C-alpha positions in Angstrom: 85.1 107.0 88.5 84.9 104.1 90.9 88.1 104.7 93.0 87.7 101.5 95.1 87.1 99.4 92.0 90.1 100.8 90.3 92.3 100.4 93.4 91.3 96.7 93.8 91.8 96.1 90.1 95.4 97.2 90.5 95.9 95.3 93.8 94.4 92.1 92.4 95.7 92.4 88.8 92.3 92.6 87.1 92.3 94.4 83.9 89.6 96.3 81.9 90.0 93.5 79.4 89.1 91.0 82.1 85.9 92.9 83.0 85.0 93.4 79.3 85.4 89.7 78.7 83.3 88.8 81.8 80.5 91.1 80.8 80.8 90.3 77.1 81.2 93.9 76.1 83.8 95.9 74.2 86.9 97.0 76.1 86.1 100.7 75.3 82.6 100.2 76.8 84.1 98.6 79.9 86.6 101.5 80.3 83.7 104.0 80.1 81.8 102.1 82.8 84.8 101.8 85.1 85.5 105.5 84.6 81.9 106.4 85.5 80.9 107.7 82.1 78.3 104.9 81.6 76.5 103.4 84.6 76.8 99.7 85.6 73.7 97.7 85.9 73.3 95.7 89.1 73.8 92.3 87.5 77.1 93.6 86.0 78.2 94.8 89.5 77.5 91.3 90.9 79.5 89.6 88.1 82.4 92.0 88.5 82.5 91.5 92.3 82.9 87.8 91.7 86.3 88.4 90.0 87.8 89.7 93.3 89.2 87.4 95.9 89.1 90.0 98.7 87.4 93.4 99.2 84.7 92.2 96.9 81.5 93.6 98.3 79.4 95.6 95.8 79.0 98.4 98.3 82.8 98.8 98.7 83.7 98.4 95.0 81.1 100.7 93.6 81.3 103.5 96.2 84.0 106.2 96.2 83.0 108.1 93.1 
């Protein structure tokens, strides 16, 4: 699980559905990725980071497993 990612999703009102839509994947797949069951690819991390207005560094969002 990516604790920082999940915390920022809550703080900045970004949903699993938003991430799924951005990445053009199913919501269930996005949920598995956010929960650390399936790894993110680097291009996906970059796209996700672009959703956040603050605290949007890849290192921050995808650390804290």
